[in-house]
C-alpha positions as CSV (number, residue, x, y, z in Angstrom):
1,Q,0.5,0.3,0.2
2,V,1.5,3.6,-1.0
3,N,0.6,6.3,1.0
4,L,1.0,9.9,0.6
5,V,1.1,12.1,3.8
6,E,0.8,15.9,4.0
7,S,2.4,18.5,6.5
8,G,3.6,21.7,6.3
9,G,-0.2,23.9,6.9
10,G,-1.3,26.3,9.5
11,L,-2.2,29.0,10.1
12,V,-0.6,32.8,8.4
13,Q,-0.9,36.0,7.3
14,P,-1.4,37.5,4.1
15,G,2.1,37.9,2.8
16,E,3.2,35.1,4.2
17,S,5.1,32.2,3.5
18,L,4.8,28.1,3.8
19,T,6.3,25.4,2.8
20,L,4.2,21.8,2.1
21,S,5.5,19.0,2.3
22,C,5.2,15.8,0.4
23,T,6.4,12.3,1.9
24,A,6.0,8.9,-0.4
25,S,6.4,5.9,0.8
26,T,7.5,4.7,-1.7
27,S,9.8,7.1,-3.7
28,I,8.8,8.6,-5.9
29,S,10.4,8.1,-8.6
30,D,7.7,5.6,-9.0
31,F,4.9,8.7,-10.1
32,N,4.5,10.1,-13.4
33,V,3.3,12.5,-11.8
34,V,2.6,14.6,-8.8
35,D,0.6,17.2,-8.0
36,W,-1.0,19.6,-5.9
37,Y,-4.2,20.2,-5.1
38,H,-6.6,22.7,-4.0
39,Q,-10.4,22.9,-2.1
40,V,-12.3,25.4,-0.2
41,S,-14.6,23.9,2.1
42,E,-17.0,21.4,-0.2
43,K,-16.1,22.3,-4.0
44,K,-14.6,20.3,-6.0
45,R,-10.2,20.7,-5.9
46,D,-8.5,22.6,-8.6
47,L,-5.3,21.7,-10.0
48,V,-2.4,23.9,-8.2
49,A,1.0,22.4,-9.6
50,T,2.2,19.9,-11.0
51,I,6.3,18.4,-10.9
52,T,6.0,15.0,-13.8
53,R,8.9,12.7,-14.0
54,G,11.6,14.5,-15.6
55,G,11.0,17.3,-13.6
56,T,8.4,19.3,-16.0
57,T,6.7,21.4,-13.3
58,T,3.0,23.7,-14.6
59,Y,1.3,26.1,-12.5
60,A,-1.9,27.3,-12.3
61,D,-2.1,30.9,-13.3
62,S,-3.7,31.9,-10.1
63,V,-0.6,30.9,-8.7
64,K,2.0,31.2,-10.7
65,G,5.6,33.4,-9.6
66,R,4.0,32.9,-6.1
67,F,4.1,29.2,-5.7
68,T,7.2,26.5,-6.3
69,I,6.8,22.7,-6.4
70,S,9.8,20.7,-6.2
71,R,11.3,17.1,-4.7
72,D,13.7,15.5,-3.0
73,N,14.3,12.2,-4.6
74,A,16.7,11.1,-1.8
75,K,14.0,11.9,0.5
76,N,11.4,10.7,-0.5
77,T,8.7,14.3,-0.9
78,I,7.7,16.8,-2.9
79,Y,7.4,20.5,-1.8
80,L,5.8,23.4,-2.2
81,Q,6.8,26.5,-1.1
82,M,3.5,29.0,-1.5
83,N,4.9,32.7,-1.1
84,R,2.9,35.4,-0.9
85,L,0.0,34.4,0.5
86,K,-3.5,35.4,0.1
87,S,-6.8,35.0,1.4
88,E,-7.9,32.7,-1.4
89,D,-5.4,30.9,-1.1
90,T,-6.9,29.9,1.8
91,G,-8.5,25.8,2.3
92,V,-6.9,22.1,2.4
93,Y,-4.3,21.9,0.2
94,F,-4.0,17.2,-1.0
95,C,-0.9,15.8,-2.6
96,H,-1.9,13.4,-6.1
97,A,0.2,11.6,-8.1
98,I,-0.3,8.6,-10.4
99,S,1.7,6.2,-10.2
100,R,4.3,5.4,-12.9
101,T,3.7,0.8,-13.5
102,D,-0.6,0.7,-12.8
103,L,-1.4,5.1,-13.8
104,R,-3.6,4.0,-10.3
105,S,-4.3,7.2,-8.9
106,L,-3.1,8.4,-5.0
107,W,-4.1,10.9,-3.0
108,G,-2.9,12.6,0.8
109,Q,-5.3,13.0,3.4
110,G,-4.7,17.0,2.8
111,T,-3.6,20.0,4.6
112,Q,-5.1,23.0,6.4
113,V,-4.1,26.5,5.0
114,T,-6.1,29.4,6.4
115,V,-4.0,32.1,5.8
116,S,-5.6,35.4,8.3
117,S,-5.5,39.0,9.7
């Protein structure tokens, strides 16, 4: 059973930064892509950032220039560095991965980010 565990969420003020971590129970090279999604209340999860196995990164327009997705293969961890946070960034952030071998979709449990003054 492959697991994804997010951490790093919390309460910050507008303009501050947070770094989220997603640690996998297997090598992250076992995934074709790893994404971060953002969900507010019961609304659908929106894609925030993606990093492919080859290292290509893409971002939602709303976070370009503020968020950075990166990885540490040795730690089996994907990061989401979030700078200049806004109130609309508040929500639960989920880590998602697609297995390279069977294309299975995996989700973490989510971590709450609250941006408020």
